N, CA, C and O atoms as a GROMACS GRO file, in nm:
protein
  620
    1MET      N    1  16.018   3.291   4.671
    1MET     CA    2  16.075   3.205   4.792
    1MET      C    3  15.956   3.126   4.777
    1MET      O    4  15.863   3.169   4.708
    2ILE      N    5  15.949   3.011   4.836
    2ILE     CA    6  15.887   2.892   4.868
    2ILE      C    7  15.838   2.946   5.030
    2ILE      O    8  15.906   2.982   5.126
    3PRO      N    9  15.632   2.928   5.005
    3PRO     CA   10  15.688   2.972   5.151
    3PRO      C   11  15.627   2.805   5.248
    3PRO      O   12  15.614   2.687   5.216
    4LYS      N   13  15.607   2.878   5.361
    4LYS     CA   14  15.690   2.755   5.470
    4LYS      C   15  15.525   2.643   5.489
    4LYS      O   16  15.409   2.682   5.474
    5THR      N   17  15.560   2.545   5.513
    5THR     CA   18  15.480   2.417   5.481
    5THR      C   19  15.506   2.384   5.642
    5THR      O   20  15.602   2.324   5.692
    6TYR      N   21  15.384   2.445   5.708
    6TYR     CA   22  15.348   2.407   5.872
    6TYR      C   23  15.306   2.240   5.884
    6TYR      O   24  15.227   2.181   5.810
    7LEU      N   25  15.380   2.184   5.998
    7LEU     CA   26  15.301   2.042   6.026
    7LEU      C   27  15.247   2.052   6.106
    7LEU      O   28  15.290   2.112   6.204
    8ALA      N   29  15.110   1.989   6.099
    8ALA     CA   30  14.980   1.975   6.210
    8ALA      C   31  14.974   1.832   6.230
    8ALA      O   32  14.985   1.743   6.146
    9LEU      N   33  14.945   1.822   6.407
    9LEU     CA   34  14.938   1.684   6.400
    9LEU      C   35  14.759   1.703   6.482
    9LEU      O   36  14.717   1.793   6.555
   10VAL      N   37  14.698   1.594   6.437
   10VAL     CA   38  14.552   1.607   6.544
   10VAL      C   39  14.589   1.483   6.604
   10VAL      O   40  14.651   1.384   6.564
   11ALA      N   41  14.514   1.527   6.750
   11ALA     CA   42  14.426   1.494   6.865
   11ALA      C   43  14.355   1.480   6.902
   11ALA      O   44  14.318   1.568   6.980
   12ASP      N   45  14.238   1.322   6.878
   12ASP     CA   46  14.096   1.337   6.880
   12ASP      C   47  14.059   1.168   6.898
   12ASP      O   48  14.077   1.095   6.802
   13ASP      N   49  14.019   1.125   6.999
   13ASP     CA   50  13.959   0.978   7.000
   13ASP      C   51  13.850   0.926   6.883
   13ASP      O   52  13.812   0.811   6.860
   14SER      N   53  13.822   1.025   6.832
   14SER     CA   54  13.710   1.007   6.735
   14SER      C   55  13.781   0.991   6.594
   14SER      O   56  13.821   1.087   6.527
   15GLU      N   57  13.792   0.825   6.547
   15GLU     CA   58  13.842   0.792   6.444
   15GLU      C   59  13.697   0.910   6.317
   15GLU      O   60  13.726   1.018   6.266
   16ASP      N   61  13.606   0.865   6.308
   16ASP     CA   62  13.563   0.963   6.219
   16ASP      C   63  13.597   1.116   6.193
   16ASP      O   64  13.599   1.170   6.083
   17GLU      N   65  13.626   1.180   6.328
   17GLU     CA   66  13.667   1.295   6.312
   17GLU      C   67  13.804   1.346   6.276
   17GLU      O   68  13.825   1.460   6.234
   18GLN      N   69  13.914   1.235   6.302
   18GLN     CA   70  14.052   1.230   6.215
   18GLN      C   71  14.044   1.220   6.076
   18GLN      O   72  14.114   1.274   5.990
   19ILE      N   73  13.943   1.141   6.065
   19ILE     CA   74  13.912   1.112   5.923
   19ILE      C   75  13.883   1.273   5.865
   19ILE      O   76  13.960   1.294   5.770
   20LEU      N   77  13.818   1.360   5.886
   20LEU     CA   78  13.734   1.491   5.854
   20LEU      C   79  13.812   1.555   5.857
   20LEU      O   80  13.839   1.608   5.749
   21ILE      N   81  13.891   1.590   5.966
   21ILE     CA   82  13.964   1.673   5.958
   21ILE      C   83  14.108   1.698   5.890
   21ILE      O   84  14.168   1.802   5.862
   22SER      N   85  14.150   1.525   5.870
   22SER     CA   86  14.243   1.511   5.774
   22SER      C   87  14.211   1.558   5.646
   22SER      O   88  14.282   1.628   5.574
   23ARG      N   89  14.104   1.515   5.623
   23ARG     CA   90  14.037   1.562   5.434
   23ARG      C   91  14.063   1.703   5.421
   23ARG      O   92  14.159   1.746   5.357
   24PHE      N   93  13.949   1.801   5.503
   24PHE     CA   94  13.994   1.904   5.547
   24PHE      C   95  14.123   1.968   5.539
   24PHE      O   96  14.131   2.044   5.443
   25LEU      N   97  14.222   1.960   5.607
   25LEU     CA   98  14.354   2.010   5.598
   25LEU      C   99  14.440   1.978   5.503
   25LEU      O  100  14.550   2.029   5.483
   26ARG      N  101  14.362   1.852   5.413
   26ARG     CA  102  14.390   1.871   5.298
   26ARG      C  103  14.416   1.967   5.195
   26ARG      O  104  14.513   1.991   5.123
   27SER      N  105  14.301   2.014   5.210
   27SER     CA  106  14.269   2.153   5.164
   27SER      C  107  14.296   2.304   5.181
   27SER      O  108  14.264   2.408   5.122
   28VAL      N  109  14.389   2.260   5.317
   28VAL     CA  110  14.472   2.401   5.323
   28VAL      C  111  14.643   2.359   5.270
   28VAL      O  112  14.708   2.269   5.322
   29PRO      N  113  14.691   2.445   5.161
   29PRO     CA  114  14.806   2.420   5.130
   29PRO      C  115  14.938   2.453   5.227
   29PRO      O  116  15.040   2.387   5.246
   30ARG      N  117  14.906   2.555   5.268
   30ARG     CA  118  15.063   2.554   5.338
   30ARG      C  119  15.069   2.468   5.525
   30ARG      O  120  15.138   2.510   5.618
   31PHE      N  121  15.006   2.386   5.528
   31PHE     CA  122  14.972   2.274   5.600
   31PHE      C  123  14.962   2.114   5.543
   31PHE      O  124  14.876   2.068   5.468
   32LYS      N  125  15.082   2.043   5.604
   32LYS     CA  126  15.081   1.912   5.615
   32LYS      C  127  15.083   1.816   5.736
   32LYS      O  128  15.167   1.822   5.825
   33LEU      N  129  14.975   1.721   5.731
   33LEU     CA  130  14.923   1.665   5.838
   33LEU      C  131  15.020   1.535   5.880
   33LEU      O  132  15.012   1.442   5.800
   34ILE      N  133  15.094   1.518   5.974
   34ILE     CA  134  15.196   1.445   6.050
   34ILE      C  135  15.173   1.353   6.128
   34ILE      O  136  15.263   1.286   6.180
   35GLY      N  137  15.000   1.327   6.159
   35GLY     CA  138  15.012   1.239   6.222
   35GLY      C  139  14.855   1.280   6.308
   35GLY      O  140  14.810   1.394   6.321
   36SER      N  141  14.790   1.149   6.360
   36SER     CA  142  14.673   1.156   6.406
   36SER      C  143  14.678   1.064   6.544
   36SER      O  144  14.743   0.960   6.539
   37LEU      N  145  14.612   1.101   6.662
   37LEU     CA  146  14.628   1.052   6.788
   37LEU      C  147  14.539   1.024   6.828
   37LEU      O  148  14.448   1.092   6.781
   38HIS      N  149  14.483   0.902   6.951
   38HIS     CA  150  14.401   0.913   6.994
   38HIS      C  151  14.330   0.958   7.150
   38HIS      O  152  14.214   0.990   7.174
   39ASP      N  153  14.416   0.949   7.216
   39ASP     CA  154  14.405   0.993   7.366
   39ASP      C  155  14.535   1.119   7.394
   39ASP      O  156  14.648   1.131   7.347
   40GLY      N  157  14.453   1.206   7.498
   40GLY     CA  158  14.567   1.273   7.529
   40GLY      C  159  14.680   1.240   7.606
   40GLY      O  160  14.757   1.336   7.616
   41ALA      N  161  14.732   1.103   7.684
   41ALA     CA  162  14.824   1.050   7.730
   41ALA      C  163  14.955   1.032   7.587
   41ALA      O  164  15.066   1.082   7.604
   42GLU      N  165  14.923   0.960   7.463
   42GLU     CA  166  14.946   0.960   7.338
   42GLU      C  167  15.023   1.100   7.274
   42GLU      O  168  15.144   1.108   7.250
   43THR      N  169  14.929   1.202   7.256
   43THR     CA  170  14.969   1.312   7.285
   43THR      C  171  15.086   1.388   7.325
   43THR      O  172  15.160   1.458   7.257
   44VAL      N  173  15.087   1.350   7.490
   44VAL     CA  174  15.178   1.433   7.529
   44VAL      C  175  15.324   1.368   7.551
   44VAL      O  176  15.422   1.431   7.588
   45SER      N  177  15.320   1.203   7.516
   45SER     CA  178  15.435   1.127   7.468
   45SER      C  179  15.470   1.216   7.355
   45SER      O  180  15.554   1.306   7.353
   46TYR      N  181  15.404   1.182   7.276
   46TYR     CA  182  15.435   1.225   7.105
   46TYR      C  183  15.528   1.399   7.115
   46TYR      O  184  15.628   1.428   7.048
   47LEU      N  185  15.465   1.481   7.207
   47LEU     CA  186  15.527   1.577   7.217
   47LEU      C  187  15.645   1.572   7.235
   47LEU      O  188  15.738   1.595   7.158
   48ARG      N  189  15.645   1.526   7.389
   48ARG     CA  190  15.773   1.466   7.440
   48ARG      C  191  15.887   1.430   7.378
   48ARG      O  192  15.996   1.478   7.410
   49GLY      N  193  15.871   1.344   7.285
   49GLY     CA  194  15.954   1.239   7.207
   49GLY      C  195  15.955   1.132   7.340
   49GLY      O  196  16.056   1.112   7.407
   50ALA      N  197  15.866   1.089   7.356
   50ALA     CA  198  15.853   0.977   7.476
   50ALA      C  199  15.790   0.878   7.411
   50ALA      O  200  15.727   0.895   7.307
   51CYS      N  201  15.816   0.679   7.517
   51CYS     CA  202  15.713   0.630   7.420
   51CYS      C  203  15.738   0.579   7.328
   51CYS      O  204  15.641   0.516   7.288
   52GLY      N  205  15.844   0.569   7.251
   52GLY     CA  206  15.860   0.520   7.117
   52GLY      C  207  15.830   0.610   7.008
   52GLY      O  208  15.805   0.579   6.891
   53PHE      N  209  15.837   0.758   7.078
   53PHE     CA  210  15.794   0.830   6.955
   53PHE      C  211  15.961   0.927   6.944
   53PHE      O  212  15.960   1.032   6.880
   54GLY      N  213  16.044   0.898   6.986
   54GLY     CA  214  16.171   0.978   6.982
   54GLY      C  215  16.227   0.989   6.870
   54GLY      O  216  16.270   1.104   6.860
   55ASP      N  217  16.263   0.891   6.730
   55ASP     CA  218  16.265   0.949   6.622
   55ASP      C  219  16.225   1.048   6.548
   55ASP      O  220  16.151   1.020   6.454
   56ARG      N  221  16.266   1.206   6.572
   56ARG     CA  222  16.198   1.273   6.498
   56ARG      C  223  16.193   1.352   6.354
   56ARG      O  224  16.143   1.454   6.307
   57THR      N  225  16.298   1.213   6.301
   57THR     CA  226  16.255   1.221   6.148
   57THR      C  227  16.118   1.096   6.130
   57THR      O  228  16.139   1.039   6.023
   58LYS      N  229  16.066   1.072   6.157
   58LYS     CA  230  15.995   0.932   6.208
   58LYS      C  231  15.824   1.008   6.255
   58LYS      O  232  15.709   0.976   6.224
   59PHE      N  233  15.869   1.093   6.320
   59PHE     CA  234  15.776   1.181   6.426
   59PHE      C  235  15.808   1.304   6.425
   59PHE      O  236  15.854   1.338   6.534
   60PRO      N  237  15.801   1.408   6.332
   60PRO     CA  238  15.860   1.529   6.340
   60PRO      C  239  15.763   1.608   6.440
   60PRO      O  240  15.640   1.594   6.440
   61TYR      N  241  15.827   1.682   6.516
   61TYR     CA  242  15.777   1.796   6.609
   61TYR      C  243  15.654   1.927   6.549
   61TYR      O  244  15.687   2.016   6.470
   62PRO      N  245  15.548   1.917   6.591
   62PRO     CA  246  15.435   1.959   6.462
   62PRO      C  247  15.467   2.130   6.506
   62PRO      O  248  15.562   2.180   6.566
   63ASP      N  249  15.374   2.177   6.461
   63ASP     CA  250  15.371   2.345   6.421
   63ASP      C  251  15.296   2.355   6.479
   63ASP      O  252  15.321   2.423   6.578
   64LEU      N  253  15.150   2.298   6.469
   64LEU     CA  254  15.018   2.272   6.500
   64LEU      C  255  14.971   2.184   6.572
   64LEU      O  256  14.987   2.066   6.540
   65LEU      N  257  14.906   2.216   6.679
   65LEU     CA  258  14.851   2.078   6.777
   65LEU      C  259  14.662   2.111   6.763
   65LEU      O  260  14.622   2.206   6.829
   66LEU      N  261  14.577   2.046   6.693
   66LEU     CA  262  14.478   2.042   6.666
   66LEU      C  263  14.382   1.928   6.781
   66LEU      O  264  14.309   1.836   6.745
   67LEU      N  265  14.405   1.962   6.889
   67LEU     CA  266  14.350   1.888   7.012
   67LEU      C  267  14.154   1.901   7.045
   67LEU      O  268  14.072   1.992   7.042
   68ASP      N  269  14.151   1.791   7.068
   68ASP     CA  270  13.990   1.791   7.077
   68ASP      C  271  14.001   1.800   7.272
   68ASP      O  272  14.094   1.749   7.336
   69TYR      N  273  13.922   1.851   7.314
   69TYR     CA  274  13.874   1.894   7.423
   69TYR      C  275  13.804   1.793   7.494
   69TYR      O  276  13.762   1.841   7.599
   70GLN      N  277  13.762   1.624   7.476
   70GLN     CA  278  13.656   1.554   7.531
   70GLN      C  279  13.753   1.445   7.461
   70GLN      O  280  13.733   1.404   7.347
   71MET      N  281  13.897   1.391   7.571
   71MET     CA  282  13.955   1.261   7.532
   71MET      C  283  13.939   1.152   7.621
   71MET      O  284  13.902   1.181   7.735
   72PRO      N  285  13.955   1.054   7.599
   72PRO     CA  286  13.990   0.956   7.712
   72PRO      C  287  14.147   0.966   7.788
   72PRO      O  288  14.240   1.016   7.725
   73GLY      N  289  14.159   0.932   7.879
   73GLY     CA  290  14.300   0.924   7.897
   73GLY      C  291  14.319   1.024   8.025
   73GLY      O  292  14.295   1.025   8.146
   74LEU      N  293  14.397   1.137   7.889
   74LEU     CA  294  14.344   1.312   7.902
   74LEU      C  295  14.305   1.378   7.862
   74LEU      O  296  14.339   1.389   7.744
   75ASN      N  297  14.218   1.464   7.903
   75ASN     CA  298  14.108   1.569   7.820
   75ASN      C  299  14.252   1.625   7.789
   75ASN      O  300  14.357   1.617   7.853
   76GLY      N  301  14.209   1.704   7.631
   76GLY     CA  302  14.253   1.828   7.640
   76GLY      C  303  14.289   1.952   7.694
   76GLY      O  304  14.353   2.033   7.628
   77MET      N  305  14.249   1.974   7.817
   77MET     CA  306  14.299   2.066   7.947
   77MET      C  307  14.391   1.998   8.011
   77MET      O  308  14.494   2.058   8.040
   78GLU      N  309  14.378   1.882   8.044
   78GLU     CA  310  14.498   1.792   8.089
   78GLU      C  311  14.620   1.797   8.024
   78GLU      O  312  14.728   1.789   8.082
   79VAL      N  313  14.603   1.812   7.889
   79VAL     CA  314  14.715   1.779   7.791
   79VAL      C  315  14.778   1.934   7.845
   79VAL      O  316  14.861   1.928   7.936
   80LEU      N  317  14.746   2.055   7.799
   80LEU     CA  318  14.762   2.160   7.825
   80LEU      C  319  14.808   2.197   7.978
   80LEU      O  320  14.881   2.296   7.985
   81THR      N  321  14.779   2.138   8.088
   81THR     CA  322  14.860   2.145   8.187
   81THR      C  323  15.019   2.074   8.145
   81THR      O  324  15.126   2.136   8.138
   82LEU      N  325  15.001   1.961   8.126
   82LEU     CA  326  15.128   1.932   8.116
   82LEU      C  327  15.237   1.947   8.019
   82LEU      O  328  15.347   1.892   8.027
   83LEU      N  329  15.192   2.034   7.920
   83LEU     CA  330  15.268   2.105   7.827
   83LEU      C  331  15.290   2.246   7.881
   83LEU      O  332  15.405   2.288   7.862
   84GLU      N  333  15.233   2.303   7.925
   84GLU     CA  334  15.246   2.417   8.016
   84GLU      C  335  15.360   2.489   8.042
   84GLU      O  336  15.381   2.610   8.033
   85PHE      N  337  15.434   2.389   8.079
   85PHE     CA  338  15.572   2.471   8.095
   85PHE      C  339  15.686   2.419   8.016
   85PHE      O  340  15.799   2.448   8.054
   86GLU      N  341  15.666   2.335   7.897
   86GLU     CA  342  15.744   2.339   7.780
   86GLU      C  343  15.835   2.384   7.750
   86GLU      O  344  15.820   2.491   7.810
   87LYS      N  345  15.960   2.398   7.684
   87LYS     CA  346  16.037   2.502   7.621
   87LYS      C  347  15.978   2.563   7.492
   87LYS      O  348  15.950   2.677   7.456
   88THR      N  349  15.972   2.422   7.431
   88THR     CA  350  15.923   2.416   7.250
   88THR      C  351  15.787   2.366   7.290
   88THR      O  352  15.772   2.278   7.375
   89ARG      N  353  15.692   2.424   7.228
   89ARG     CA  354  15.539   2.413   7.249
   89ARG      C  355  15.472   2.452   7.054
   89ARG      O  356  15.529   2.520   6.968
   90PRO      N  357  15.391   2.406   7.049
   90PRO     CA  358  15.311   2.396   6.928
   90PRO      C  359  15.249   2.503   6.926
   90PRO      O  360  15.265   2.578   7.022
   91ARG      N  361  15.164   2.542   6.821
   91ARG     CA  362  15.018   2.642   6.829
   91ARG      C  363  14.933   2.541   6.841
   91ARG      O  364  14.940   2.436   6.777
   92VAL      N  365  14.845   2.571   6.927
   92VAL     CA  366  14.756   2.469   7.016
   92VAL      C  367  14.610   2.523   6.967
   92VAL      O  368  14.569   2.633   7.004
   93VAL      N  369  14.536   2.437   6.878
   93VAL     CA  370  14.346   2.516   6.903
   93VAL      C  371  14.282   2.412   6.975
   93VAL      O  372  14.264   2.304   6.920
   94LEU      N  373  14.254   2.429   7.068
   94LEU     CA  374  14.171   2.367   7.142
   94LEU      C  375  14.004   2.390   7.102
   94LEU      O  376  13.954   2.502   7.104
   95TRP      N  377  13.922   2.261   7.063
   95TRP     CA  378  13.819   2.238   7.016
   95TRP      C  379  13.744   2.141   7.052
   95TRP      O  380  13.788   2.044   7.113
   96SER      N  381  13.580   2.162   7.007
   96SER     CA  382  13.493   2.065   7.057
   96SER      C  383  13.387   2.110   7.014
   96SER      O  384  13.360   2.230   7.011
   97ASN      N  385  13.298   1.996   6.968
   97ASN     CA  386  13.144   1.992   6.957
   97ASN      C  387  13.059   2.068   7.041
   97ASN      O  388  12.947   2.107   7.008
   98VAL      N  389  13.110   2.088   7.143
   98VAL     CA  390  13.037   2.151   7.273
   98VAL      C  391  13.125   2.237   7.348
   98VAL      O  392  13.170   2.217   7.461
   99PRO      N  393  13.144   2.330   7.276
   99PRO     CA  394  13.265   2.454   7.324
   99PRO      C  395  13.211   2.514   7.469
   99PRO      O  396  13.283   2.546   7.563
  100GLU      N  397  13.041   2.521   7.462
  100GLU     CA  398  13.068   2.603   7.595
  100GLU      C  399  13.083   2.488   7.695
  100GLU      O  400  13.001   2.504   7.786
  101LEU      N  401  13.150   2.390   7.711
  101LEU     CA  402  13.151   2.284   7.820
  101LEU      C  403  13.328   2.346   7.839
  101LEU      O  404  13.376   2.315   7.948
  102MET      N  405  13.385   2.395   7.782
  102MET     CA  406  13.533   2.440   7.800
  102MET      C  407  13.507   2.600   7.902
  102MET      O  408  13.417   2.684   7.908
  103ASP      N  409  13.662   2.576   7.981
  103ASP     CA  410  13.661   2.693   8.064
  103ASP      C  411  13.772   2.759   8.014
  103ASP      O  412  13.890   2.740   8.039
  104GLU      N  413  13.702   2.866   7.913
  104GLU     CA  414  13.834   2.919   7.770
  104GLU      C  415  13.914   2.990   7.858
  104GLU      O  416  14.029   2.968   7.821
  105GLU      N  417  13.913   3.058   7.948
  105GLU     CA  418  13.933   3.159   8.044
  105GLU      C  419  14.097   3.086   8.071
  105GLU      O  420  14.205   3.133   8.035
  106LEU      N  421  14.069   2.951   8.151
  106LEU     CA  422  14.192   2.848   8.171
  106LEU      C  423  14.246   2.800   8.046
  106LEU      O  424  14.366   2.794   8.019
  107ALA      N  425  14.148   2.765   7.972
  107ALA     CA  426  14.239   2.709   7.852
  107ALA      C  427  14.388   2.823   7.800
  107ALA      O  428  14.499   2.793   7.756
  108LEU      N  429  14.339   2.930   7.825
  108LEU     CA  430  14.382   3.037   7.717
  108LEU      C  431  14.542   3.052   7.799
  108LEU      O  432  14.641   3.105   7.748
  109ARG      N  433  14.532   2.982   7.959
  109ARG     CA  434  14.595   3.063   8.051
  109ARG      C  435  14.699   2.932   8.019
  109ARG      O  436  14.817   2.946   7.988
  110LEU      N  437  14.635   2.814   8.030
  110LEU     CA  438  14.746   2.712   7.990
  110LEU      C  439  14.838   2.714   7.855
  110LEU      O  440  14.948   2.661   7.841
  111GLY      N  441  14.761   2.790   7.760
  111GLY     CA  442  14.880   2.764   7.684
  111GLY      C  443  14.801   2.787   7.511
  111GLY      O  444  14.846   2.806   7.397
  112ALA      N  445  14.663   2.770   7.574
  112ALA     CA  446  14.574   2.704   7.362
  112ALA      C  447  14.590   2.827   7.338
  112ALA      O  448  14.583   2.902   7.436
  113ASP      N  449  14.610   2.877   7.230
  113ASP     CA  450  14.647   2.950   7.135
  113ASP      C  451  14.453   3.024   7.090
  113ASP      O  452  14.400   3.134   7.077
  114LEU      N  453  14.424   2.919   7.085
  114LEU     CA  454  14.278   2.920   7.004
  114LEU      C  455  14.145   2.843   7.062
  114LEU      O  456  14.166   2.721   7.063
  115ILE      N  457  14.021   2.875   7.109
  115ILE     CA  458  13.927   2.754   7.169
  115ILE      C  459  13.850   2.839   7.081
  115ILE      O  460  13.850   2.959   7.057
  116CYS      N  461  13.762   2.707   7.026
  116CYS     CA  462  13.691   2.741   6.974
  116CYS      C  463  13.564   2.569   6.924
  116CYS      O  464  13.570   2.462   6.985
  117ARG      N  465  13.495   2.590   6.836
  117ARG     CA  466  13.396   2.469   6.778
  117ARG      C  467  13.459   2.434   6.664
  117ARG      O  468  13.490   2.516   6.578
  118LYS      N  469  13.485   2.296   6.655
  118LYS     CA  470  13.539   2.194   6.547
  118LYS      C  471  13.436   2.234   6.446
  118LYS      O  472  13.314   2.218   6.444
  119PRO      N  473  13.518   2.290   6.363
  119PRO     CA  474  13.509   2.295   6.204
  119PRO      C  475  13.419   2.194   6.140
  119PRO      O  476  13.449   2.074   6.149
  120SER      N  477  13.288   2.240   6.064
  120SER     CA  478  13.222   2.165   6.010
  120SER      C  479  13.265   2.135   5.849
  120SER      O  480  13.188   2.067   5.781
  121ASP      N  481  13.369   2.180   5.800
  121ASP     CA  482  13.426   2.182   5.656
  121ASP      C  483  13.522   2.252   5.690
  121ASP      O  484  13.552   2.318   5.790
  122ALA      N  485  13.609   2.210   5.499
  122ALA     CA  486  13.762   2.309   5.493
  122ALA      C  487  13.740   2.411   5.505
  122ALA      O  488  13.810   2.463   5.592
  123PHE      N  489  13.650   2.496   5.441
  123PHE     CA  490  13.662   2.638   5.411
  123PHE      C  491  13.666   2.674   5.613
  123PHE      O  492  13.759   2.750   5.642
  124GLU      N  493  13.594   2.636   5.716
  124GLU     CA  494  13.585   2.710   5.828
  124GLU      C  495  13.710   2.628   5.929
  124GLU      O  496  13.717   2.655   6.049
  125LEU      N  497  13.806   2.524   5.862
  125LEU     CA  498  13.886   2.466   5.974
  125LEU      C  499  14.049   2.583   5.890
  125LEU      O  500  14.166   2.596   5.924
  126ASN      N  501  13.957   2.647   5.767
  126ASN     CA  502  14.133   2.762   5.730
  126ASN      C  503  14.038   2.857   5.773
  126ASN      O  504  14.093   2.941   5.702
  127ALA      N  505  13.948   2.919   5.822
  127ALA     CA  506  13.940   3.035   5.912
  127ALA      C  507  13.952   3.001   6.039
  127ALA      O  508  13.940   3.104   6.105
  128ILE      N  509  13.964   2.936   6.086
  128ILE     CA  510  13.960   2.859   6.188
  128ILE      C  511  14.151   2.899   6.211
  128ILE      O  512  14.195   2.960   6.309
  129ILE      N  513  14.209   2.864   6.132
  129ILE     CA  514  14.415   2.837   6.102
  129ILE      C  515  14.423   2.975   6.081
  129ILE      O  516  14.475   3.032   6.177
  130ASP      N  517  14.386   3.059   5.978
  130ASP     CA  518  14.380   3.187   5.979
  130ASP      C  519  14.399   3.295   6.068
  130ASP      O  520  14.472   3.393   6.049
  131ARG      N  521  14.310   3.265   6.189
  131ARG     CA  522  14.280   3.355   6.312
  131ARG      C  523  14.389   3.302   6.364
  131ARG      O  524  14.417   3.365   6.466
  132LEU      N  525  14.475   3.206   6.342
  132LEU     CA  526  14.605   3.210   6.448
  132LEU      C  527  14.766   3.316   6.402
  132LEU      O  528  14.760   3.338   6.281
  133GLU      N  529  14.844   3.355   6.439
  133GLU     CA  530  14.984   3.414   6.404
  133GLU      C  531  15.067   3.356   6.385
  133GLU      O  532  15.127   3.294   6.473
  134TRP      N  533  15.098   3.356   6.272
  134TRP     CA  534  15.250   3.241   6.198
  134TRP      C  535  15.351   3.350   6.208
  134TRP      O  536  15.303   3.463   6.217
  135PRO      N  537  15.448   3.343   6.208
  135PRO     CA  538  15.555   3.198   6.304
  135PRO      C  539  15.452   3.223   6.436
  135PRO      O  540  15.355   3.299   6.443
  136ALA      N  541  15.500   3.146   6.523
  136ALA     CA  542  15.452   3.128   6.646
  136ALA      C  543  15.575   3.141   6.713
  136ALA      O  544  15.675   3.091   6.662
  137VAL      N  545  15.584   3.220   6.852
  137VAL     CA  546  15.722   3.235   6.947
  137VAL      C  547  15.662   3.138   7.073
  137VAL      O  548  15.560   3.137   7.141
  138ALA      N  549  15.791   3.054   7.063
  138ALA     CA  550  15.792   2.946   7.181
  138ALA      C  551  15.776   3.032   7.311
  138ALA      O  552  15.817   3.147   7.302
  139PRO      N  553  15.723   2.994   7.430
  139PRO     CA  554  15.712   3.046   7.571
  139PRO      C  555  15.861   3.039   7.626
  139PRO      O  556  15.920   2.932   7.609
  140SER      N  557  15.929   3.144   7.691
  140SER     CA  558  16.074   3.129   7.739
  140SER      C  559  16.054   3.077   7.858
  140SER      O  560  16.068   3.167   7.940
  141VAL      N  561  16.012   2.911   7.942
  141VAL     CA  562  15.989   2.891   8.075
  141VAL      C  563  16.049   2.754   8.050
  141VAL      O  564  16.048   2.705   7.938
  142PRO      N  565  16.094   2.702   8.141
  142PRO     CA  566  16.178   2.584   8.202
  142PRO      C  567  16.112   2.466   8.126
  142PRO      O  568  15.990   2.452   8.136
  143SER      N  569  16.189   2.376   8.048
  143SER     CA  570  16.131   2.231   7.976
  143SER      C  571  16.125   2.156   8.120
  143SER      O  572  16.195   2.163   8.221
  144LEU      N  573  15.999   2.073   8.079
  144LEU     CA  574  15.987   1.928   8.175
  144LEU      C  575  16.056   1.807   8.122
  144LEU      O  576  16.019   1.762   8.014
  145SER      N  577  16.135   1.762   8.174
  145SER     CA  578  16.161   1.647   8.128
  145SER      C  579  16.083   1.554   8.042
  145SER      O  580  15.961   1.563   8.054
  146PRO      N  581  16.131   1.461   7.951
  146PRO     CA  582  16.000   1.335   7.856
  146PRO      C  583  16.017   1.248   8.004
  146PRO      O  584  15.934   1.157   8.014
  147GLU      N  585  16.062   1.255   8.058
  147GLU     CA  586  16.096   1.127   8.158
  147GLU      C  587  15.960   1.137   8.276
  147GLU      O  588  15.930   1.050   8.357
  148SER      N  589  15.872   1.311   8.252
  148SER     CA  590  15.831   1.340   8.363
  148SER      C  591  15.687   1.249   8.332
  148SER      O  592  15.613   1.261   8.234
  149SER      N  593  15.675   1.157   8.445
  149SER     CA  594  15.551   1.038   8.402
  149SER      C  595  15.392   1.176   8.420
  149SER      O  596  15.376   1.283   8.478
  150ILE      N  597  15.313   1.092   8.337
  150ILE     CA  598  15.171   1.142   8.309
  150ILE      C  599  15.139   1.073   8.419
  150ILE      O  600  15.092   1.160   8.492
  151HIS      N  601  15.135   0.957   8.483
  151HIS     CA  602  15.088   0.900   8.561
  151HIS      C  603  15.073   0.946   8.702
  151HIS      O  604  14.982   0.909   8.776
  152GLU      N  605  15.187   1.048   8.742
  152GLU     CA  606  15.285   1.104   8.830
  152GLU      C  607  15.186   1.241   8.833
  152GLU      O  608  15.168   1.243   8.955
  153TRP      N  609  15.139   1.313   8.801
  153TRP     CA  610  15.080   1.435   8.754
  153TRP      C  611  14.961   1.410   8.794
  153TRP      O  612  14.914   1.484   8.880
  154ARG      N  613  14.852   1.259   8.724
  154ARG     CA  614  14.749   1.258   8.779
  154ARG      C  615  14.729   1.178   8.926
  154ARG      O  616  14.621   1.126   8.956
  155ALA      N  617  14.814   1.175   8.990
  155ALA     CA  618  14.819   1.090   9.116
  155ALA      C  619  14.763   1.217   9.173
  155ALA      O  620  14.737   1.225   9.293
   0.00000   0.00000   0.00000
């Protein structure tokens, strides 16, 4: 039997970090990188299939979201808040180079599966991914509509 390949999406405002994480992810055979996003608002749009991300053959829904804590627009915690009641959600690793700034308890309550420091090499990324349980079980709560405005939430 061929093992399942999980789809991974990276949300990080640093292009250098995106490149490093992409390289690290290539060394984890059971994961395939499907894209990199630069801010939290774009991440929410991608996950909801809104704002040009509606074609799921072109923009497949990820099994794993590697989410940076500090991003412009919406930070990682704000992304988690907007996704809190989505019917289908990817596994979420919320990470930062300064994890002591994160409210770990709140992040877990909002749906992060794991909170940690960003990996410095492929070995650390693999160890982080191994800490997650696969396959994920989606929460059984009502879904927000893709039309829900990010700007309405921020107001």
